[in-house]
PyMOL Python script that loads the backbone (N, CA, C, O; Angstrom):
from pymol import cmd

cmd.read_pdbstr("""\
ATOM      1  N   UNK A   1     -12.513 -18.749  -1.819  1.00  0.00           N
ATOM      2  CA  UNK A   1     -12.349 -17.231  -0.758  1.00  0.00           C
ATOM      3  C   UNK A   1     -13.651 -16.251  -1.480  1.00  0.00           C
ATOM      4  O   UNK A   1     -13.444 -15.829  -2.618  1.00  0.00           O
ATOM      5  N   UNK A   2     -14.856 -15.939  -0.856  1.00  0.00           N
ATOM      6  CA  UNK A   2     -15.528 -15.540  -1.451  1.00  0.00           C
ATOM      7  C   UNK A   2     -15.431 -13.903  -0.462  1.00  0.00           C
ATOM      8  O   UNK A   2     -15.634 -13.818   0.749  1.00  0.00           O
ATOM      9  N   UNK A   3     -15.064 -12.725  -1.415  1.00  0.00           N
ATOM     10  CA  UNK A   3     -15.321 -11.236  -0.718  1.00  0.00           C
ATOM     11  C   UNK A   3     -16.310 -10.044  -2.185  1.00  0.00           C
ATOM     12  O   UNK A   3     -16.813 -10.145  -3.303  1.00  0.00           O
ATOM     13  N   UNK A   4     -16.049  -9.041  -1.105  1.00  0.00           N
ATOM     14  CA  UNK A   4     -16.866  -8.263  -1.941  1.00  0.00           C
ATOM     15  C   UNK A   4     -16.393  -6.776  -1.876  1.00  0.00           C
ATOM     16  O   UNK A   4     -16.166  -5.876  -1.068  1.00  0.00           O
ATOM     17  N   UNK A   5     -16.377  -7.143  -3.606  1.00  0.00           N
ATOM     18  CA  UNK A   5     -15.126  -5.679  -3.833  1.00  0.00           C
ATOM     19  C   UNK A   5     -15.967  -5.002  -4.823  1.00  0.00           C
ATOM     20  O   UNK A   5     -16.546  -5.644  -5.700  1.00  0.00           O
ATOM     21  N   UNK A   6     -16.089  -3.273  -4.679  1.00  0.00           N
ATOM     22  CA  UNK A   6     -17.096  -2.390  -4.870  1.00  0.00           C
ATOM     23  C   UNK A   6     -18.713  -2.662  -4.610  1.00  0.00           C
ATOM     24  O   UNK A   6     -19.228  -2.733  -3.494  1.00  0.00           O
ATOM     25  N   UNK A   7     -19.221  -2.761  -5.543  1.00  0.00           N
ATOM     26  CA  UNK A   7     -20.871  -3.290  -5.382  1.00  0.00           C
ATOM     27  C   UNK A   7     -20.978  -4.680  -5.513  1.00  0.00           C
ATOM     28  O   UNK A   7     -21.967  -5.257  -5.062  1.00  0.00           O
ATOM     29  N   UNK A   8     -19.713  -5.527  -6.304  1.00  0.00           N
ATOM     30  CA  UNK A   8     -20.163  -6.873  -6.019  1.00  0.00           C
ATOM     31  C   UNK A   8     -19.767  -7.453  -5.410  1.00  0.00           C
ATOM     32  O   UNK A   8     -19.083  -7.080  -4.457  1.00  0.00           O
ATOM     33  N   UNK A   9     -20.117  -9.032  -5.797  1.00  0.00           N
ATOM     34  CA  UNK A   9     -19.128 -10.320  -5.022  1.00  0.00           C
ATOM     35  C   UNK A   9     -18.086 -10.705  -6.181  1.00  0.00           C
ATOM     36  O   UNK A   9     -18.070 -10.176  -7.293  1.00  0.00           O
ATOM     37  N   UNK A  10     -17.332 -11.581  -5.794  1.00  0.00           N
ATOM     38  CA  UNK A  10     -15.790 -11.651  -6.134  1.00  0.00           C
ATOM     39  C   UNK A  10     -15.579 -13.231  -5.622  1.00  0.00           C
ATOM     40  O   UNK A  10     -16.319 -13.677  -4.746  1.00  0.00           O
ATOM     41  N   UNK A  11     -14.946 -13.724  -5.981  1.00  0.00           N
ATOM     42  CA  UNK A  11     -14.428 -15.312  -5.792  1.00  0.00           C
ATOM     43  C   UNK A  11     -12.862 -15.501  -6.547  1.00  0.00           C
ATOM     44  O   UNK A  11     -12.519 -15.486  -7.729  1.00  0.00           O
ATOM     45  N   UNK A  12     -12.204 -15.662  -5.425  1.00  0.00           N
ATOM     46  CA  UNK A  12     -10.832 -15.856  -5.739  1.00  0.00           C
ATOM     47  C   UNK A  12     -10.395 -17.413  -5.199  1.00  0.00           C
ATOM     48  O   UNK A  12     -10.396 -17.833  -4.042  1.00  0.00           O
ATOM     49  N   UNK A  13     -10.065 -18.032  -6.313  1.00  0.00           N
ATOM     50  CA  UNK A  13     -10.167 -19.813  -6.153  1.00  0.00           C
ATOM     51  C   UNK A  13      -8.582 -19.786  -6.107  1.00  0.00           C
ATOM     52  O   UNK A  13      -8.063 -19.241  -7.082  1.00  0.00           O
ATOM     53  N   UNK A  14      -7.767 -20.262  -5.181  1.00  0.00           N
ATOM     54  CA  UNK A  14      -6.661 -20.486  -4.374  1.00  0.00           C
ATOM     55  C   UNK A  14      -6.030 -21.602  -5.201  1.00  0.00           C
ATOM     56  O   UNK A  14      -6.646 -21.365  -6.240  1.00  0.00           O
ATOM     57  N   UNK A  15      -5.267 -22.629  -5.504  1.00  0.00           N
ATOM     58  CA  UNK A  15      -5.190 -23.631  -5.741  1.00  0.00           C
ATOM     59  C   UNK A  15      -3.151 -23.754  -5.195  1.00  0.00           C
ATOM     60  O   UNK A  15      -2.298 -23.168  -5.863  1.00  0.00           O
ATOM     61  N   UNK A  16      -2.874 -24.406  -4.226  1.00  0.00           N
ATOM     62  CA  UNK A  16      -1.815 -24.211  -3.278  1.00  0.00           C
ATOM     63  C   UNK A  16      -1.154 -25.905  -3.709  1.00  0.00           C
ATOM     64  O   UNK A  16      -1.327 -26.691  -2.777  1.00  0.00           O
ATOM     65  N   UNK A  17      -0.850 -26.176  -4.247  1.00  0.00           N
ATOM     66  CA  UNK A  17       0.058 -27.330  -4.806  1.00  0.00           C
ATOM     67  C   UNK A  17       1.285 -27.708  -3.620  1.00  0.00           C
ATOM     68  O   UNK A  17       1.264 -28.788  -3.030  1.00  0.00           O
ATOM     69  N   UNK A  18       2.262 -26.747  -3.387  1.00  0.00           N
ATOM     70  CA  UNK A  18       3.271 -26.567  -2.562  1.00  0.00           C
ATOM     71  C   UNK A  18       3.398 -24.604  -2.548  1.00  0.00           C
ATOM     72  O   UNK A  18       3.025 -23.702  -3.298  1.00  0.00           O
ATOM     73  N   UNK A  19       4.122 -24.698  -1.265  1.00  0.00           N
ATOM     74  CA  UNK A  19       4.392 -23.306  -0.950  1.00  0.00           C
ATOM     75  C   UNK A  19       5.420 -22.385  -2.141  1.00  0.00           C
ATOM     76  O   UNK A  19       5.317 -21.159  -2.171  1.00  0.00           O
ATOM     77  N   UNK A  20       6.154 -22.940  -2.855  1.00  0.00           N
ATOM     78  CA  UNK A  20       6.436 -22.289  -4.133  1.00  0.00           C
ATOM     79  C   UNK A  20       5.147 -22.475  -5.743  1.00  0.00           C
ATOM     80  O   UNK A  20       4.843 -21.976  -6.827  1.00  0.00           O
ATOM     81  N   UNK A  21       4.881 -23.385  -4.941  1.00  0.00           N
ATOM     82  CA  UNK A  21       3.689 -23.103  -6.329  1.00  0.00           C
ATOM     83  C   UNK A  21       2.020 -22.880  -6.065  1.00  0.00           C
ATOM     84  O   UNK A  21       1.209 -23.793  -6.222  1.00  0.00           O
ATOM     85  N   UNK A  22       1.678 -21.594  -5.666  1.00  0.00           N
ATOM     86  CA  UNK A  22       0.457 -21.118  -5.357  1.00  0.00           C
ATOM     87  C   UNK A  22       0.126 -20.298  -6.914  1.00  0.00           C
ATOM     88  O   UNK A  22       0.961 -19.574  -7.456  1.00  0.00           O
ATOM     89  N   UNK A  23      -1.139 -20.554  -7.437  1.00  0.00           N
ATOM     90  CA  UNK A  23      -2.228 -20.041  -8.336  1.00  0.00           C
ATOM     91  C   UNK A  23      -3.184 -19.939  -7.874  1.00  0.00           C
ATOM     92  O   UNK A  23      -3.588 -20.795  -7.087  1.00  0.00           O
ATOM     93  N   UNK A  24      -3.954 -18.770  -8.214  1.00  0.00           N
ATOM     94  CA  UNK A  24      -5.399 -18.250  -8.399  1.00  0.00           C
ATOM     95  C   UNK A  24      -5.716 -17.281  -9.548  1.00  0.00           C
ATOM     96  O   UNK A  24      -5.214 -16.425 -10.276  1.00  0.00           O
ATOM     97  N   UNK A  25      -7.293 -18.187  -9.160  1.00  0.00           N
ATOM     98  CA  UNK A  25      -8.129 -17.244 -10.380  1.00  0.00           C
ATOM     99  C   UNK A  25      -8.859 -16.460  -9.579  1.00  0.00           C
ATOM    100  O   UNK A  25      -8.920 -16.496  -8.350  1.00  0.00           O
ATOM    101  N   UNK A  26      -9.620 -15.477 -10.614  1.00  0.00           N
ATOM    102  CA  UNK A  26     -10.303 -14.434  -9.708  1.00  0.00           C
ATOM    103  C   UNK A  26     -11.933 -14.217 -11.153  1.00  0.00           C
ATOM    104  O   UNK A  26     -11.870 -13.848 -12.326  1.00  0.00           O
ATOM    105  N   UNK A  27     -13.206 -14.666 -10.272  1.00  0.00           N
ATOM    106  CA  UNK A  27     -13.885 -15.019 -10.713  1.00  0.00           C
ATOM    107  C   UNK A  27     -15.087 -13.540 -10.641  1.00  0.00           C
ATOM    108  O   UNK A  27     -15.653 -13.458  -9.551  1.00  0.00           O
ATOM    109  N   UNK A  28     -15.338 -12.831 -11.312  1.00  0.00           N
ATOM    110  CA  UNK A  28     -16.994 -11.944 -10.633  1.00  0.00           C
ATOM    111  C   UNK A  28     -16.527 -10.315 -10.897  1.00  0.00           C
ATOM    112  O   UNK A  28     -15.679 -10.382 -11.786  1.00  0.00           O
ATOM    113  N   UNK A  29     -16.635  -9.500 -10.674  1.00  0.00           N
ATOM    114  CA  UNK A  29     -16.925  -8.437  -9.942  1.00  0.00           C
ATOM    115  C   UNK A  29     -16.197  -7.288 -11.022  1.00  0.00           C
ATOM    116  O   UNK A  29     -15.817  -6.181 -10.643  1.00  0.00           O
ATOM    117  N   UNK A  30     -16.053  -7.942 -12.883  1.00  0.00           N
ATOM    118  CA  UNK A  30     -15.845  -7.797 -13.630  1.00  0.00           C
ATOM    119  C   UNK A  30     -14.276  -7.695 -13.391  1.00  0.00           C
ATOM    120  O   UNK A  30     -13.919  -6.550 -13.113  1.00  0.00           O
ATOM    121  N   UNK A  31     -13.417  -8.501 -13.431  1.00  0.00           N
ATOM    122  CA  UNK A  31     -12.187  -9.085 -13.368  1.00  0.00           C
ATOM    123  C   UNK A  31     -11.395  -9.644 -13.792  1.00  0.00           C
ATOM    124  O   UNK A  31     -10.276  -9.792 -13.302  1.00  0.00           O
ATOM    125  N   UNK A  32     -12.021 -10.315 -15.343  1.00  0.00           N
ATOM    126  CA  UNK A  32     -11.480 -11.371 -15.477  1.00  0.00           C
ATOM    127  C   UNK A  32      -9.916 -10.831 -16.294  1.00  0.00           C
ATOM    128  O   UNK A  32      -9.439 -11.417 -17.266  1.00  0.00           O
ATOM    129  N   UNK A  33      -9.494  -9.984 -15.840  1.00  0.00           N
ATOM    130  CA  UNK A  33      -8.132 -10.349 -15.802  1.00  0.00           C
ATOM    131  C   UNK A  33      -7.284 -10.801 -15.667  1.00  0.00           C
ATOM    132  O   UNK A  33      -6.817 -10.604 -14.545  1.00  0.00           O
ATOM    133  N   UNK A  34      -6.297 -11.857 -16.759  1.00  0.00           N
ATOM    134  CA  UNK A  34      -5.548 -12.686 -16.080  1.00  0.00           C
ATOM    135  C   UNK A  34      -4.343 -11.566 -15.234  1.00  0.00           C
ATOM    136  O   UNK A  34      -3.741 -11.919 -14.219  1.00  0.00           O
ATOM    137  N   UNK A  35      -4.212 -10.545 -15.724  1.00  0.00           N
ATOM    138  CA  UNK A  35      -2.506 -10.026 -14.968  1.00  0.00           C
ATOM    139  C   UNK A  35      -3.496  -9.513 -13.631  1.00  0.00           C
ATOM    140  O   UNK A  35      -2.937  -9.191 -12.583  1.00  0.00           O
ATOM    141  N   UNK A  36      -4.723  -9.472 -13.731  1.00  0.00           N
ATOM    142  CA  UNK A  36      -4.944  -9.473 -11.520  1.00  0.00           C
ATOM    143  C   UNK A  36      -4.554 -10.645 -11.004  1.00  0.00           C
ATOM    144  O   UNK A  36      -3.876 -10.755  -9.982  1.00  0.00           O
ATOM    145  N   UNK A  37      -5.041 -11.723 -11.812  1.00  0.00           N
ATOM    146  CA  UNK A  37      -4.819 -12.803 -11.303  1.00  0.00           C
ATOM    147  C   UNK A  37      -3.451 -12.808 -10.768  1.00  0.00           C
ATOM    148  O   UNK A  37      -3.146 -12.621  -9.590  1.00  0.00           O
ATOM    149  N   UNK A  38      -2.667 -13.040 -11.739  1.00  0.00           N
ATOM    150  CA  UNK A  38      -0.748 -13.389 -11.455  1.00  0.00           C
ATOM    151  C   UNK A  38      -0.174 -12.386 -10.534  1.00  0.00           C
ATOM    152  O   UNK A  38       0.798 -12.481  -9.786  1.00  0.00           O
ATOM    153  N   UNK A  39      -1.098 -11.266 -10.779  1.00  0.00           N
ATOM    154  CA  UNK A  39      -0.456 -10.127  -9.534  1.00  0.00           C
ATOM    155  C   UNK A  39      -1.000 -10.660  -8.177  1.00  0.00           C
ATOM    156  O   UNK A  39      -0.466 -10.315  -7.123  1.00  0.00           O
ATOM    157  N   UNK A  40      -2.209 -11.615  -8.214  1.00  0.00           N
ATOM    158  CA  UNK A  40      -2.794 -11.899  -6.733  1.00  0.00           C
ATOM    159  C   UNK A  40      -1.570 -12.847  -5.991  1.00  0.00           C
ATOM    160  O   UNK A  40      -0.895 -12.781  -4.963  1.00  0.00           O
ATOM    161  N   UNK A  41      -1.772 -14.163  -7.662  1.00  0.00           N
ATOM    162  CA  UNK A  41      -0.613 -15.110  -6.685  1.00  0.00           C
ATOM    163  C   UNK A  41       0.709 -14.429  -6.817  1.00  0.00           C
ATOM    164  O   UNK A  41       1.176 -14.856  -5.761  1.00  0.00           O
ATOM    165  N   UNK A  42       1.523 -13.803  -7.240  1.00  0.00           N
ATOM    166  CA  UNK A  42       2.732 -13.238  -6.749  1.00  0.00           C
ATOM    167  C   UNK A  42       2.954 -12.941  -5.102  1.00  0.00           C
ATOM    168  O   UNK A  42       3.817 -13.308  -4.305  1.00  0.00           O
ATOM    169  N   UNK A  43       1.928 -12.222  -5.000  1.00  0.00           N
ATOM    170  CA  UNK A  43       1.313 -11.753  -3.478  1.00  0.00           C
ATOM    171  C   UNK A  43       1.209 -12.736  -2.628  1.00  0.00           C
ATOM    172  O   UNK A  43       2.118 -13.000  -1.841  1.00  0.00           O
ATOM    173  N   UNK A  44       0.367 -13.234  -2.671  1.00  0.00           N
ATOM    174  CA  UNK A  44      -0.040 -14.639  -1.921  1.00  0.00           C
ATOM    175  C   UNK A  44       1.341 -15.390  -1.320  1.00  0.00           C
ATOM    176  O   UNK A  44       1.733 -15.532  -0.162  1.00  0.00           O
ATOM    177  N   UNK A  45       1.805 -15.731  -2.377  1.00  0.00           N
ATOM    178  CA  UNK A  45       3.337 -16.585  -2.453  1.00  0.00           C
ATOM    179  C   UNK A  45       4.459 -15.342  -1.992  1.00  0.00           C
ATOM    180  O   UNK A  45       5.498 -15.905  -1.646  1.00  0.00           O
ATOM    181  N   UNK A  46       4.545 -14.339  -1.914  1.00  0.00           N
ATOM    182  CA  UNK A  46       5.361 -13.240  -0.989  1.00  0.00           C
ATOM    183  C   UNK A  46       4.628 -13.362   0.599  1.00  0.00           C
ATOM    184  O   UNK A  46       5.539 -13.358   1.428  1.00  0.00           O
ATOM    185  N   UNK A  47       3.841 -13.424   0.984  1.00  0.00           N
ATOM    186  CA  UNK A  47       2.688 -12.994   2.406  1.00  0.00           C
ATOM    187  C   UNK A  47       1.947 -13.962   2.539  1.00  0.00           C
ATOM    188  O   UNK A  47       0.904 -13.800   3.174  1.00  0.00           O
ATOM    189  N   UNK A  48       2.380 -15.725   1.780  1.00  0.00           N
ATOM    190  CA  UNK A  48       1.015 -16.141   2.683  1.00  0.00           C
ATOM    191  C   UNK A  48       0.129 -16.256   3.460  1.00  0.00           C
ATOM    192  O   UNK A  48      -0.149 -17.212   4.184  1.00  0.00           O
ATOM    193  N   UNK A  49      -0.605 -14.781   3.284  1.00  0.00           N
ATOM    194  CA  UNK A  49      -1.498 -14.093   3.443  1.00  0.00           C
ATOM    195  C   UNK A  49      -2.585 -13.673   2.469  1.00  0.00           C
ATOM    196  O   UNK A  49      -2.482 -12.764   1.645  1.00  0.00           O
ATOM    197  N   UNK A  50      -3.881 -14.633   2.716  1.00  0.00           N
ATOM    198  CA  UNK A  50      -4.869 -14.156   2.062  1.00  0.00           C
ATOM    199  C   UNK A  50      -5.354 -12.429   1.912  1.00  0.00           C
ATOM    200  O   UNK A  50      -5.287 -11.557   1.045  1.00  0.00           O
ATOM    201  N   UNK A  51      -5.800 -12.544   3.134  1.00  0.00           N
ATOM    202  CA  UNK A  51      -5.998 -10.724   3.160  1.00  0.00           C
ATOM    203  C   UNK A  51      -4.845  -9.532   3.099  1.00  0.00           C
ATOM    204  O   UNK A  51      -5.217  -8.376   3.300  1.00  0.00           O
ATOM    205  N   UNK A  52      -3.846  -9.728   2.901  1.00  0.00           N
ATOM    206  CA  UNK A  52      -2.567  -9.248   2.452  1.00  0.00           C
ATOM    207  C   UNK A  52      -2.857  -9.113   0.814  1.00  0.00           C
ATOM    208  O   UNK A  52      -3.080  -8.108   0.140  1.00  0.00           O
ATOM    209  N   UNK A  53      -2.773 -10.399   0.471  1.00  0.00           N
ATOM    210  CA  UNK A  53      -2.957 -10.683  -1.372  1.00  0.00           C
ATOM    211  C   UNK A  53      -4.085 -10.059  -1.421  1.00  0.00           C
ATOM    212  O   UNK A  53      -4.019  -9.222  -2.321  1.00  0.00           O
ATOM    213  N   UNK A  54      -5.494 -10.042  -0.695  1.00  0.00           N
ATOM    214  CA  UNK A  54      -6.511  -9.247  -1.779  1.00  0.00           C
ATOM    215  C   UNK A  54      -6.099  -7.635  -1.626  1.00  0.00           C
ATOM    216  O   UNK A  54      -6.436  -6.834  -2.498  1.00  0.00           O
ATOM    217  N   UNK A  55      -5.439  -7.277  -0.596  1.00  0.00           N
ATOM    218  CA  UNK A  55      -4.954  -5.789  -0.321  1.00  0.00           C
ATOM    219  C   UNK A  55      -4.691  -4.987  -1.720  1.00  0.00           C
ATOM    220  O   UNK A  55      -4.918  -3.818  -2.035  1.00  0.00           O
ATOM    221  N   UNK A  56      -3.859  -6.589  -2.759  1.00  0.00           N
ATOM    222  CA  UNK A  56      -3.313  -6.078  -3.446  1.00  0.00           C
ATOM    223  C   UNK A  56      -4.386  -4.758  -4.997  1.00  0.00           C
ATOM    224  O   UNK A  56      -3.958  -3.804  -5.647  1.00  0.00           O
ATOM    225  N   UNK A  57      -5.666  -5.376  -4.969  1.00  0.00           N
ATOM    226  CA  UNK A  57      -6.935  -5.349  -5.925  1.00  0.00           C
ATOM    227  C   UNK A  57      -6.777  -3.484  -5.091  1.00  0.00           C
ATOM    228  O   UNK A  57      -6.867  -2.575  -5.915  1.00  0.00           O
ATOM    229  N   UNK A  58      -6.597  -3.118  -3.827  1.00  0.00           N
ATOM    230  CA  UNK A  58      -7.077  -2.145  -3.944  1.00  0.00           C
ATOM    231  C   UNK A  58      -6.241  -1.186  -4.206  1.00  0.00           C
ATOM    232  O   UNK A  58      -6.740  -0.073  -4.037  1.00  0.00           O
ATOM    233  N   UNK A  59      -4.580  -1.195  -4.740  1.00  0.00           N
ATOM    234  CA  UNK A  59      -3.599  -0.758  -5.060  1.00  0.00           C
ATOM    235  C   UNK A  59      -3.722  -0.674  -6.635  1.00  0.00           C
ATOM    236  O   UNK A  59      -2.790  -0.228  -7.304  1.00  0.00           O
TER     237      UNK A  59
END
""", "prot")
cmd.dss("prot")
cmd.show_as("cartoon", "prot")
cmd.util.cbc("prot")
cmd.orient("prot")
């Protein structure tokens, strides 16, 4: 998933092995913090919605 964050583009790579095994990696936009990717993975597991998971970046 490619999206704009602040003034630059970012890429969210989502790996879905099963509904219980979802992992994310975030590239670009200066957000290489592994904790952010873990939070996105957890949000995606809960909501099963990419837009809702991406809202966690704004909070």
